[in-house]
C-alpha positions in Angstrom: 28.4 29.6 11.1 24.6 29.5 10.4 23.2 29.9 6.4 19.7 31.5 6.2 17.3 33.0 4.2 15.9 36.5 3.8 12.9 37.1 1.5 12.4 41.0 1.0 8.8 41.2 0.2 8.9 44.6 -0.2 10.5 44.0 -3.7 9.4 40.4 -4.9 7.3 40.6 -7.7 6.2 37.3 -8.4 8.2 36.1 -11.6 9.0 33.0 -10.5 12.3 33.1 -11.9 13.4 31.9 -8.4 11.5 28.5 -9.0 12.6 28.2 -12.7 16.0 28.3 -12.0 15.5 26.0 -8.8 13.7 23.5 -11.1 16.8 24.0 -13.6 19.5 23.7 -11.2 18.2 20.4 -9.7 16.3 18.7 -12.5 13.2 18.9 -10.0 10.3 17.3 -12.0 7.3 19.1 -13.3 4.5 18.6 -10.1 6.7 19.3 -7.8 8.8 22.4 -6.4 11.8 22.6 -4.0 11.2 26.9 -4.2 7.7 28.1 -5.4 6.0 31.5 -5.3 2.6 31.4 -3.6 0.2 34.2 -4.3 -2.7 35.6 -2.2 -5.1 38.4 -3.3 -6.7 40.7 -0.4 -9.3 43.1 -0.6 -12.1 43.8 -3.0 -11.3 45.4 -6.5 -10.6 48.1 -6.8 -9.0 48.3 -2.8 -7.4 44.8 -3.1 -3.3 44.1 -3.3 -1.5 40.9 -4.2 1.1 39.2 -2.2 4.0 36.9 -3.2 5.8 34.7 -0.6 8.8 32.6 -1.6 8.1 29.2 0.0 11.1 26.7 0.9 12.4 24.6 3.3 13.2 26.7 6.5 16.6 25.1 7.6 15.1 24.8 10.8 17.8 25.0 13.9 15.4 22.5 15.4 14.4 20.5 12.3 11.8 17.8 13.1 12.1 16.2 9.7 15.6 15.1 11.0 14.8 14.1 14.1 12.0 11.7 12.7 14.3 10.6 9.6 14.7 6.9 10.0 18.2 6.6 8.3 19.7 9.7 8.7 18.9 10.6 5.0 18.5 14.4 6.1 21.0 15.8 8.5 21.8 19.1 9.4 25.5 20.5 8.2 27.6 22.2 10.9 26.9 25.5 8.4 23.0 25.2 9.6 22.0 24.0 6.2 19.4 20.9 6.2 20.9 19.1 3.6 19.7 15.0 2.2 20.7 12.0 0.9 18.5 10.5 -1.6 20.6 7.7 -1.7 19.8 6.4 2.1 16.2 7.7 1.5 13.5 4.7 1.9 10.8 6.6 1.2 8.5 6.5 4.3 7.3 10.0 4.2 7.6 10.8 7.7 10.0 13.7 7.1 6.9 15.0 5.0 4.6 14.5 8.4 7.2 16.2 10.6 7.7 19.6 8.8 5.1 21.7 9.8 5.9 23.7 6.8 5.2 20.8 3.8 8.0 21.7 1.8 9.1 18.4 1.5 8.0 16.1 -1.4 8.4 12.6 -3.4 10.4 13.1 -6.2 8.7 10.9 -8.5 11.9 10.0 -10.8 13.6 8.6 -7.4 10.5 7.8 -5.2 12.6 9.3 -2.6 12.2 12.4 -0.3 13.5 15.6 -1.6 13.3 19.5 -0.6 15.4 22.9 -1.0 18.9 21.9 0.2 20.4 25.8 -0.2 22.5 24.8 -3.1 24.9 22.9 -0.9 26.7 22.0 -3.7 27.4 25.9 -4.9 27.9 27.3 -1.5 30.7 24.5 -1.0 32.7 26.3 -3.9 31.7 29.7 -2.7 28.7 30.5 -5.0 25.2 32.1 -3.8 22.2 29.4 -4.3 21.0 29.5 -7.8 17.4 31.3 -6.7 19.7 34.4 -5.1 21.8 34.8 -8.3 18.7 34.8 -10.7 16.0 37.1 -8.6 15.8 40.3 -11.0 15.0 42.7 -7.8 17.6 41.2 -5.1 14.5 40.0 -3.2 16.1 36.7 -1.6 19.1 37.4 0.1 21.4 34.2 1.5 24.1 34.2 3.6 26.3 33.4 6.8 23.6 35.0 9.8 26.7 34.9 12.4 28.6 37.0 10.7 27.9 40.6 11.4 29.6 41.8 7.9 27.2 39.8 5.7 24.5 41.8 4.3 21.8 39.0 5.5 23.1 40.0 9.0 22.6 43.5 9.0 19.2 43.2 7.2 18.0 41.3 10.3 19.8 43.4 12.9 17.8 46.3 11.6 14.4 45.0 9.8 11.4 43.5 11.5 11.1 40.2 10.1 8.6 37.8 10.2 8.8 33.8 10.5 6.5 30.7 9.6 4.7 29.3 12.4 7.2 30.0 15.4 5.0 28.3 17.5 5.8 25.0 16.0 9.5 25.6 18.3 11.6 24.7 15.0 13.3 28.1 15.3 13.3 28.4 11.3 15.6 30.1 9.4 13.9 31.8 6.5 13.0 35.5 7.7 10.2 38.0 5.7 10.2 41.3 5.5 7.1 42.9 5.4 5.6 39.2 5.5 1.9 38.8 5.9 -0.1 36.3 7.9 -2.5 36.1 5.1 0.4 34.3 3.1 2.3 32.6 5.6 -0.2 31.3 7.8 -1.4 28.1 6.2 -4.7 28.4 7.7 -6.0 32.0 6.7 -6.3 31.2 2.5 -8.3 27.8 1.6 -5.8 25.7 -0.5 -7.2 24.2 -4.1 -6.1 23.0 -7.2 -8.0 25.3 -9.3 -5.9 28.1 -9.7 -5.3 30.3 -12.7 -2.0 29.6 -14.5 -2.0 26.2 -12.4 -1.3 22.7 -15.1 0.1 21.1 -12.8 -1.4 17.5 -12.8 -0.2 15.8 -9.5 1.0 15.1 -6.2 3.0 13.0 -4.4 3.2 9.2 -2.8 -0.7 7.8 -2.3 -2.1 10.7 -3.9 0.4 10.8 -7.4 -1.2 7.5 -8.2 -4.7 8.3 -7.5 -4.2 11.5 -9.5 -3.0 9.3 -12.2 -5.8 7.0 -12.5 -8.3 9.9 -12.6 -6.6 11.5 -15.4 -6.9 8.8 -17.5 -11.0 8.5 -16.4 -11.2 12.1 -17.7 -11.7 13.9 -14.1 -10.4 17.3 -13.5 -8.3 18.6 -10.8 -11.4 19.5 -9.2 -13.3 16.9 -9.1 -10.5 14.5 -8.1 -9.8 16.9 -4.6 -13.8 16.7 -4.2 -14.2 12.8 -4.4 -10.9 12.6 -1.9 -12.5 14.8 0.5 -15.8 13.1 0.2 -17.3 16.6 -0.9 -19.3 17.3 -3.8 -18.6 20.0 -6.7 -20.9 22.5 -7.2 -21.0 24.6 -10.4 -19.4 28.3 -10.0 -22.4 30.7 -9.6 -22.8 33.6 -12.2 -20.8 36.5 -12.2 -22.6 39.2 -10.0 -21.8 42.7 -12.3 -23.3 44.5 -9.2 -20.9 43.1 -7.2 -17.9 44.1 -9.5 -18.3 47.8 -9.5 -15.6 50.2 -7.4 -17.0 50.2 -3.4 -15.8 52.7 -1.0 -12.0 52.8 -0.6 -10.9 52.1 2.8 -7.9 50.3 4.5 -10.2 47.7 6.1 -11.4 46.5 2.4 -7.9 45.8 1.4 -7.9 43.4 4.4 -10.4 41.4 3.8 -11.4 38.7 1.4 -8.0 37.1 1.2 -7.5 34.2 -1.1 -4.7 32.0 -2.3 -4.6 32.5 -6.2 -1.6 30.3 -7.1 0.3 27.5 -5.1 1.8 24.2 -5.1 -0.4 21.2 -5.8 -2.0 19.4 -2.7 -0.1 16.2 -1.5 -3.0 14.6 -0.4 -3.0 11.4 1.9 1.0 10.3 2.6 -0.1 7.7 4.6 -3.0 5.6 3.2 -4.8 2.7 3.9 -1.8 0.6 4.5 -0.6 2.8 7.6 -4.3 2.6 8.9 -4.1 -1.4 8.4 -0.9 -1.9 9.8 -1.8 0.1 13.1 -4.7 -2.1 13.5 -3.2 -5.2 12.8 -0.4 -4.3 15.0 -3.1 -3.8 17.6 -4.1 -7.5 16.9 -0.4 -8.5 17.3 0.3 -7.1 20.4 -3.5 -7.3 21.8 -3.6 -11.3 21.8 -0.5 -11.6 23.8 -0.9 -9.2 26.2 -5.0 -10.4 27.1 -3.6 -14.4 27.3 -0.8 -13.0 29.4 -3.0 -11.2 31.7 -5.2 -14.3 32.4 -1.6 -16.3 33.1 -0.7 -13.7 35.6 -3.8 -12.9 36.9 -5.3 -16.5 37.6 -9.0 -15.2 36.1 -9.1 -17.5 34.0 -7.6 -21.3 33.1 -5.5 -21.0 29.9 -5.3 -24.1 28.0 -2.0 -25.3 26.2 -3.8 -25.1 22.8 -4.9 -21.6 23.9 -1.5 -20.9 24.3 -0.3 -22.0 21.2 -3.2 -20.0 19.1 -2.4 -16.7 20.8 1.5 -16.9 20.3 0.5 -18.4 16.4 -2.3 -15.2 15.9 0.3 -12.7 17.2 3.0 -13.9 15.4 0.4 -14.3 11.9 -0.2 -10.6 12.5 3.1 -9.0 13.0 4.1 -10.6 9.9 1.5 -8.7 8.6 2.6 -5.3 10.4 5.6 -5.6 8.9 4.8 -6.4 5.2 2.3 -3.1 5.2 4.7 -1.2 6.7 6.8 -2.1 4.0 4.5 -1.8 1.1 3.7 2.2 2.2 7.4 2.6 1.3 8.1 4.6 -1.8 11.9 2.7 -1.9 10.5 -1.0 0.1 13.5 -2.6 -1.3 15.6 -0.4 0.8 13.7 -1.4 4.1 16.2 -2.7 5.9 18.0 0.3 6.4 15.8 1.3 9.5 17.3 -2.0 11.2 21.2 -1.4 9.5 21.4 2.5 9.5 19.3 3.4 11.9 19.0 7.2 13.4 18.3 6.2 17.0 15.9 9.7 17.8 13.4 8.4 15.4 10.2 6.5 16.5 10.1 4.4 13.4 13.7 3.0 14.6 12.7 1.8 17.7 9.2 1.0 16.7 11.2 -1.2 13.8 13.7 -2.9 16.6 10.7 -3.3 19.1 9.0 -5.4 16.4 11.7 -7.2 15.7 12.3 -8.2 19.2 8.7 -9.0 19.7 8.8 -11.5 16.7 11.8 -13.0 18.2 10.5 -13.7 21.6 7.5 -15.2 20.1 9.5 -17.3 18.1 11.3 -18.3 20.8 8.6 -19.1 22.7 7.2 -21.5 20.3 10.8 -23.4 19.9 11.0 -23.5 24.1 7.5 -25.0 24.2 8.3 -27.5 22.0 11.6 -28.7 23.7 9.5 -28.1 26.9 12.0 -25.7 28.6 9.3 -24.4 31.2 11.6 -21.8 32.7 12.1 -20.3 29.3 9.0 -20.3 28.0 8.2 -18.5 31.6 10.6 -15.7 30.6 9.3 -15.5 27.3 5.9 -14.9 28.6 7.1 -11.7 30.9 9.7 -10.5 28.2 6.9 -10.7 25.3 4.4 -8.8 27.1 6.9 -5.7 27.7 7.4 -5.5 24.1 3.7 -5.8 23.5 3.2 -3.3 25.1 6.0 -1.2 23.1 4.5 -2.3 20.3 1.3 -1.5 20.4 1.8 2.7 21.5 5.1 3.0 20.0 3.2 4.4 16.9 2.0 7.5 18.8 5.2 9.0 20.0 6.1 8.1 16.0 2.8 10.3 15.6 4.0 12.5 18.0 7.2 13.3 16.0 4.9 14.2 13.1 4.8 18.0 14.4 3.1 19.1 11.0 0.0 17.3 12.8 -1.5 18.8 15.5 -4.2 16.5 16.3 -1.5 13.5 16.7 0.1 16.0 19.4 -2.6 14.1 21.8 -1.1 13.2 25.2 -3.8 10.3 25.7 -2.6 8.7 22.1 -0.7 6.2 23.7 -3.5 4.9 25.8 -5.7 5.3 22.8 -3.8 2.4 21.0 -2.9 0.5 24.3 -6.7 0.1 25.0 -7.9 -0.3 21.2 -4.9 -3.3 21.6 -6.7 -4.6 24.2 -9.7 -4.5 22.8 -8.7 -6.3 19.2 -7.4 -9.1 21.4 -10.5 -9.9 23.7 -12.3 -9.5 20.1 -10.2 -12.0 18.0 -9.8 -14.6 20.7 -13.6 -14.8 21.3 -14.1 -15.2 17.4 -11.3 -18.1 17.8 -13.4 -19.5 20.8 -16.7 -19.2 19.2 -14.6 -21.2 16.1 -12.6 -23.9 18.1 -14.9 -24.3 21.6 -13.3 -22.6 24.9 -14.3 -23.0 28.3 -16.7 -21.0 30.1 -14.4 -19.2 32.4 -12.0 -18.5 29.4 -14.7 -16.6 27.8 -16.1 -14.9 30.4 -12.7 -13.6 31.2 -12.3 -12.4 27.5 -16.0 -11.3 27.5 -15.0 -8.9 30.9 -11.7 -7.7 28.9 -13.7 -6.7 25.9 -16.5 -4.8 28.1 -13.7 -3.2 30.3 -11.3 -2.0 27.0 -14.4 -0.6 25.6 -15.9 1.1 28.1 -12.4 2.9 28.4 -12.2 3.5 24.6 -15.1 5.2 25.1 -13.8 7.5 28.0 -10.8 8.1 25.9 -12.6 8.9 22.3 -14.5 11.3 24.7 -11.0 12.8 25.8 -9.8 13.5 22.3 -12.8 14.8 20.8 -14.1 17.4 23.5 -10.9 18.3 25.5 -10.4 21.8 24.2 -7.7 21.9 21.4 -4.9 24.0 21.6 -4.8 25.3 17.5 -6.7 25.9 15.4 -5.9 23.1 12.7 -6.8 20.2 15.7 -9.6 21.8 16.0 -10.6 21.6 12.3 -9.8 18.3 12.3 -12.2 17.3 15.2 -14.8 19.2 13.4 -14.3 17.1 10.3 -14.4 13.9 12.3 -17.6 15.1 13.6 -19.4 17.1 11.4 -17.3 16.8 8.6 -16.5 14.5 5.6 -15.6 11.6 8.5 -18.7 12.1 10.4 -20.5 9.1 8.9 -17.1 7.0 9.7 -16.9 8.3 13.1 -20.6 8.0 14.2 -21.2 4.7 12.3 -17.9 2.9 12.4 -16.1 4.1 15.3 -19.1 4.2 17.9 -21.7 2.7 16.7 -20.3 -0.6 14.9 -17.0 -0.4 17.4 -18.3 0.4 20.8 -22.2 0.6 21.5 -23.1 -2.9 19.3 -19.9 -4.8 20.6 -21.3 -3.9 24.4 -24.7 -4.2 23.7 -24.3 -7.6 22.7 -21.8 -8.3 25.2 -24.1 -7.6 28.0 -27.1 -8.6 26.4 -25.7 -12.1 24.8 -24.8 -13.9 28.0 -22.6 -17.3 27.4 -23.9 -17.4 23.8 -20.6 -17.9 21.7 -22.2 -17.0 18.1 -23.4 -13.9 19.9 -19.8 -12.6 21.4 -18.5 -13.7 18.5 -20.6 -11.4 16.3 -19.7 -8.8 19.2 -15.7 -9.4 18.5 -16.2 -8.7 14.6 -17.9 -5.8 15.3 -14.8 -4.7 17.4 -12.5 -5.1 15.0 -14.4 -3.1 12.1 -14.9 -0.5 14.2 -11.1 -0.5 15.1 -10.1 -0.2 11.8 -12.2 2.5 10.9 -11.5 4.5 13.9 -7.5 4.4 12.9 -8.4 5.1 9.3 -10.0 8.4 10.8 -7.4 9.0 12.9 -4.4 8.4 10.3 -6.1 10.3 7.5 -8.3 13.2 8.9 -5.3 15.1 10.1 -3.5 15.0 6.5 -6.5 16.3 5.2 -5.0 20.1 6.7 -2.9 21.7 4.1 0.3 22.8 5.9 1.5 25.9 3.7 
């Protein structure tokens, strides 16, 4: 048994009855939708047409939202329905990043994720989903696709159908008859909040709070979207009367000038400054330990007892900061222990959470062993801690890779990006501390060498991430956004100049000057944060529906 939907676009009249029925059935708040009708216009009047496409959860066979959910709040039932349990949800928003179809949202009433669940409570008692029941044109067909006697199975056997984003490999179970890519492909038309008949006033998560503040300031949705993206609002041009006159009727004319005229509101940046900051603090927590560990095992520089103590103290401090930032980003922060107590082990949020906990435990054990002068245990903690420091540094890259909705995060060099950033951050903060507390010449020379080597490696990785051809249009759009769009100042001024070029110049030219090397370390730390901000935020600017 496997349930699915067929949307017959030959019949849909765009009446929004399905949206209303869904909202009524599930008490869906204003501003968010489980089911909605996207409207796209194509062509130039009078050679034009309007397309209606019902959007909702695709109940994928290989659902990435289920794989990334750390607490099994999302799960696939035996009948193929992707259902959810909001009593378990911690509001981490990972499922929203993983979904290529942008169908999940944070319910403003419960602060938990929600989406179409196929009206599972109705199906369980033999009823059809509410949207199917109410559709006046029978344009939504539901049922068991594996039962050849059902209408949906017969339609799938004889009609040409289309699914959204088949290249994602999710095997969606919502099929469109007479589906048009102008409507089904998220990149075919530009998304806006300035739609006729659209009175929806906000998104979810960080964007909802942002929108609420701006509404109080009297700003429009268009102004808010422009401010969020760094763009400027330009007045609409006057209507060109001549351009509205009828043109020669051609088939091609109907296929041109596709534009979105109605859709669900934007969700904005889901993982905001807390996630950027947590990646930064995590890099310092892991890198400080790794840089000192490498000095101990390689013998490149003598490590004093005080330096060891400061290293572990700094690592613990920034590890605690990382944990606090992770909890702050949750929309249900009181449930943060669910990650540890109700784990779903395929999620890298769970693996990362346990890595952070074990790493913190090893650091604490090192302090105890050092106090009790148990040298064997101290040595063991260095080696075990180094392993978990590496995992701590790079696990977020695998979490981002599970976010299949964000193509730019699928980069195979992202783990190396985060590991090198950790080494840079570790060397940088230890140089700053050496300038403040004093450090022997060999130790400072070693830190300088690590900072130079890791910065050069970072430049090579950045070059690869930006210049190596990306396989999808969304990823290419993000690269353009970083290098010449809304994040270009952050990238050229913050990432490259402040975070790489200036530290390299200062490190080479500063010699053994502690003050100059400390400045090099500080600029590197600022540059790393700016880089993580860009790498976290820019892919989220791509609209997925």
